[in-house]
C-alpha positions, 0 to 999 in steps of 0.5 A, a space after each residue: 498522559 494515558 497509561 495503558 498497562 500490559 494486557 495479561 489474559 488466558 483462554 483457559 486455566 493453565 499450569 501455575 508454571 506458565 502463569 505470570 505472577 498475579 495474572 488472572 485466568 479466564 476464558 474470553 468469548 471469541 465472536 461466533 462469526 470469526 473463521 473456524 481454525 483447525 485446532 491442529 494448526 501450529 501458529 508460528 512466530 510472526 503469524 497474524 491471528 484474531 482473538 477476542 481482543 482484536 488482531 495480533 501477531 504471535 511473538 513467542 511460544 512458551 511451555 504449556 502451549 501458551 502463545 505470547 501475542 502482541 495486541 494493539 495495547 499490549 501483550 496477551 498470553 493465550 492458549 491456541 484455542 483462543 487464536 484464529 488465523 487472520 483470513 487476510 494473512 494468506 492473501 497478503 502473503 501471496 500478494 506480497 510474493 507476486 509483488 516481489 517477483 514483479 519488483 525483480 523484473 523491474 530491477 532487470 528492466 523487464 517491464 512486460 514481465 513485471 506487469 504480468 506479475 503485478 497483474 497476477 498480484 491484483 488478481 490474488 485478492 478475491 473481490 469479497 475482501 477488496 474493501 478491507 483497509 489492508 488489502 486496499 492499501 496493498 492493491 494501491 501499491 501494486 497499481 502504482 508499480 504497474 503505472 511506473 512500468 507503463 511510464 518506463 515505456 512511454 505508455 502514459 494512458 495506461 500509466 494514468 489509468 493505474 495511478 487513478 486506480 491506485 488512488 481509488 484504493 488509497 487516496 493517501 498513497 503519496 507515491 501514486 500522487 507523485 506518479 500521477 503528477 509525473 504522468 500529467 507533466 509528461 503529457 503536457 498537463 502542467 497545471 494539473 501536474 503542479 497541483 498533484 505534485 503539491 499534494 504529494 509533497 504535503 503527504 511526503 512531508 516528514 516521512 521522506 521522499 519530499 526532495 524527489 517530489 520537489 525536483 519533479 515540481 522544478 522539472 514540471 515548471 521547466 517543461 511548462 516554460 519550454 512549452 510556452 516559449 515554443 508556442 510564442 516562437 510559432 505565433 509569428 509564423 502563423 500570423 505571417 501566414 494569415 496575412 499572406 493569405 489575406 493579401 492573396 
């Protein structure tokens, strides 16, 4: 089993009172292409930051201006000069704020207003950063929410478009696959619906939500059988009509 020790690091010498016993003191080289940070900016608990050791989240501010940062493989103890603001953080915060307003409108069943908020959220992410994984995942979730709003007012063409856009941003978005399967089922694409819902079911497996997908699979099968029965009922009438015209 791989053992990953806690990371202990400093951007510059600090007072002995703030240095954990046995910790080295050194100054990392921060990549020159990182966005410049205002030195006066005070990072708070929860701030997303970039360091020479990768991205992290500020967990604590200790005496002497030392920030405890949670990194991928452990904690780092860094001075403010070694921290740079994550350029994506403000965009993600604004996107989440607008998405939250959309969700409030959904809770009140104000579908048009919800779509307006969601569309504002989609515009909150500049095109230049839309290809970053975190932004793509967030945009995928918003597109999926837009699709749901259109489904609720039977606008299935628009719902379909937004489901496909959500999957363009994140092909592993299980909820987008689920919504896409629902749309296909409601417009009569039963075979496509079954295939799409099966994919969603596999993605949901082990993380919750699988039961809802299985229920939709069952309903899709019922719709398909009802459609087939309806077609069989109309077939004799069509045949009778054909024979009548032939004898005439």
